[in-house]
C-alpha positions in Angstrom: -2.5 -0.2 -15.2 -4.3 -2.2 -12.5 -3.3 -1.8 -8.9 -3.4 -4.8 -6.6 -3.8 -4.7 -2.8 -2.0 -7.5 -1.0 -2.2 -8.6 2.6 1.1 -10.1 3.7 2.3 -12.3 6.5 6.0 -12.8 7.2 8.5 -14.0 9.7 11.0 -11.2 10.0 13.9 -13.2 11.3 15.8 -13.9 8.0 15.5 -10.3 6.8 17.2 -7.0 7.4 13.9 -5.3 7.7 11.0 -4.8 5.2 12.6 -2.2 2.9 14.7 -3.4 0.0 18.4 -2.9 0.5 21.3 -3.6 -1.9 23.0 -7.0 -1.2 20.9 -7.6 1.9 17.8 -9.8 2.3 14.5 -7.9 2.7 10.8 -8.8 2.6 10.2 -6.2 -0.1 13.0 -7.6 -2.2 11.7 -11.1 -2.0 8.2 -10.0 -3.0 9.5 -7.9 -5.9 11.5 -10.9 -7.2 8.4 -13.0 -7.0 6.5 -10.4 -9.1 9.3 -10.5 -11.6 9.2 -14.3 -11.7 5.6 -14.6 -12.7 5.0 -11.4 -14.6 8.4 -10.5 -16.1 7.9 -7.0 -14.8 10.3 -5.0 -12.6 8.2 -3.2 -10.0 8.7 -1.2 -6.8 6.0 -2.1 -4.3 4.6 0.3 -1.8 3.9 -0.8 1.8 1.7 0.6 4.5 4.7 0.7 6.8 8.3 -0.5 7.1 9.3 -3.0 9.8 12.8 -3.3 11.2 15.1 -6.3 11.2 13.5 -9.2 12.9 10.0 -7.7 13.2 7.1 -9.9 12.0 3.8 -9.2 10.3 0.4 -10.9 10.2 -1.4 -8.1 8.4 1.1 -6.0 6.4 -0.6 -4.3 3.4 1.2 -3.4 0.2 0.3 -2.5 -3.4 1.8 -3.3 -6.7 1.0 -1.9 -10.2 1.1 -4.4 -13.0 0.9 -3.9 -16.7 -1.4 -6.8 -17.4 -4.9 -7.1 -16.0 -4.6 -10.4 -14.0 -7.3 -11.9 -11.9 -6.5 -11.1 -8.2 -6.6 -14.8 -7.2 -4.1 -15.5 -10.0 -1.7 -12.8 -8.6 -2.0 -14.3 -5.1 -1.4 -17.8 -6.2 1.5 -16.9 -8.5 3.2 -14.8 -5.9 3.0 -17.6 -3.2 4.3 -20.1 -5.7 7.3 -17.9 -6.6 8.0 -17.0 -3.0 9.0 -20.7 -2.6 10.7 -21.3 0.7 10.7 -17.7 1.8 8.8 -17.3 5.1 6.4 -14.9 3.4 2.8 -15.5 2.5 0.3 -13.5 0.5 -2.9 -13.9 2.5 -5.2 -12.0 0.2 -5.1 -10.1 -3.1 -7.7 -7.7 -4.6 -7.9 -5.1 -7.3 -7.7 -1.6 -5.7 -10.2 1.0 -6.8 -9.9 4.7 -7.3 -6.7 6.4 -6.0 -6.3 3.9 -3.1 -2.7 3.9 -1.9 -1.2 1.3 0.6 0.6 4.0 2.6 -1.2 7.3 2.1 -4.7 5.9 2.4 -4.0 4.2 5.7 -5.8 5.7 8.7 -4.8 3.1 11.3 -1.9 0.8 12.0 -2.1 -2.0 14.7 0.8 -3.6 16.4 1.1 -6.5 18.9 4.0 -7.2 21.2 4.3 -10.6 22.8 6.3 -11.2 26.0 6.8 -14.7 27.2 6.8 -14.5 31.0 8.0 -17.7 32.5 11.2 -19.3 33.8 11.7 -21.7 30.9 13.0 -20.3 27.6 10.9 -20.7 24.5 11.5 -23.8 22.4 8.9 -23.3 19.6 8.7 -19.4 19.7 12.4 -18.6 19.8 12.8 -15.3 17.9 9.0 -14.7 18.0 8.6 -13.5 21.6 10.6 -11.5 24.2 11.5 -13.9 27.0 11.3 -12.2 30.4 11.8 -14.6 33.4 11.0 -12.1 36.2 7.2 -12.1 37.1 5.4 -9.3 35.3 2.3 -7.4 36.6 0.3 -6.9 33.4 -2.4 -4.8 35.2 0.3 -2.3 36.4 1.6 -2.1 32.9 -1.8 -1.4 31.5 -2.5 1.3 34.0 0.8 3.0 33.2 0.2 2.7 29.5 -2.8 4.9 29.7 -0.5 8.0 30.1 0.7 7.4 26.6 -2.8 7.4 25.0 -3.7 10.6 23.2 -1.9 13.2 21.1 1.7 13.8 22.5 5.2 14.7 21.7 6.8 11.2 21.7 10.4 12.4 21.5 11.2 10.2 24.5 10.1 7.1 22.6 11.6 8.1 19.2 14.8 6.4 17.9 17.7 8.8 17.3 17.7 7.8 13.6 14.0 8.5 13.1 13.3 10.5 9.9 9.8 11.6 10.7 9.3 15.3 10.3 7.6 15.7 13.7 7.6 13.8 17.0 3.9 14.6 17.5 1.7 11.4 17.2 -1.7 10.2 18.4 -1.8 6.9 20.2 -5.4 5.6 20.1 -5.0 2.4 22.0 -2.5 1.0 24.5 -3.7 -2.2 26.0 -1.8 -4.7 28.1 -3.2 -8.0 29.2 -2.1 -11.4 30.3 -2.9 -14.6 28.4 -1.4 -17.6 30.2 2.3 -17.3 30.2 2.2 -14.4 27.7 1.8 -10.7 28.3 0.3 -9.1 25.2 0.6 -5.4 24.4 -1.6 -3.9 21.7 -1.0 -0.4 20.2 -3.1 1.3 17.7 -2.6 4.7 16.0 -2.6 6.3 12.6 1.2 6.2 12.4 4.2 5.6 14.6 7.8 6.9 15.0 10.8 4.7 14.3 11.0 2.1 17.1 8.2 3.9 19.1 6.4 0.7 19.9 9.5 -1.2 21.1 10.5 1.9 23.1 7.1 2.1 24.8 7.1 -1.7 25.4 10.5 -1.7 27.0 9.5 1.2 29.3 6.3 -0.4 30.3 8.1 -3.7 31.0 10.0 -1.8 33.7 6.7 -1.1 35.4 5.7 -4.7 35.0 8.8 -6.0 36.9 8.6 -3.3 39.5 11.5 -1.1 38.6 9.3 1.8 37.4 6.0 3.3 38.5 3.2 4.6 36.4 4.3 8.1 37.3 7.8 7.4 36.0 6.2 6.6 32.6 4.2 9.8 32.6 7.3 11.8 33.6 9.4 10.1 30.9 6.8 11.1 28.2 6.7 14.7 29.6 10.5 14.9 29.5 10.5 14.8 25.6 14.0 13.5 26.0 15.3 10.2 24.4 17.5 9.6 27.4 14.5 9.4 29.7 13.2 6.3 27.8 13.5 2.8 29.4 15.3 -0.1 27.7 14.1 -0.7 24.1 12.4 -4.1 23.7 13.9 -6.5 21.2 12.4 -6.9 17.7 11.6 -10.6 18.4 8.1 -10.0 19.9 6.8 -7.3 17.6 4.1 -7.9 15.0 2.4 -5.5 12.5 -1.1 -7.1 12.8 -3.2 -4.9 10.6 -3.8 -1.7 8.7 -7.1 0.2 8.6 -8.4 2.2 5.6 
């Protein structure tokens, strides 16, 4: 049974997250219906990671196992055709080799968070950025973010509903920079806790607008206490941009 590796882009706004849920729209459900539409096969796809309601992706990776040995390009084209008007696109498809697995073979996940930092609200990017009117100091945010890099207990930045067995995670990259009216945050690590990126982003934004200091961020991390976290950033500006294998 051939396994296909798919790279997926999607707008998360119409969906109640990536994971399939009964009676609720999901990215996974839409792709599985597309597979059924072209192959006649009921499948359960596996993703590199789940995204929450409203979170987007430019480089999500999933795999599907099909009974028939289709050319990879045929799979890509057929899925895109059957996805119709869904805001989901299969960017690439290839036949996986060996025991490759979309989730368990991943060694790196990359996220981008976009903050629109200007007075005027977004007209074209509504739902795709977090709009913050107050001026943000991106350099101060970057300096504060370095306290989060490394292997830590991220309980402070872990959602209360997180199902991970351990709060211990390694954050390899936490980069904050300004590009015009946008402040961009890039986080890279092997894996993340539920809402960890949004929790870190919201906390760092407090530094950017002058309400917190870099020491406050370090103290919050050291507290290992969810109540020490700053506000959680909205889903709008978060993107899963890539998965490394």
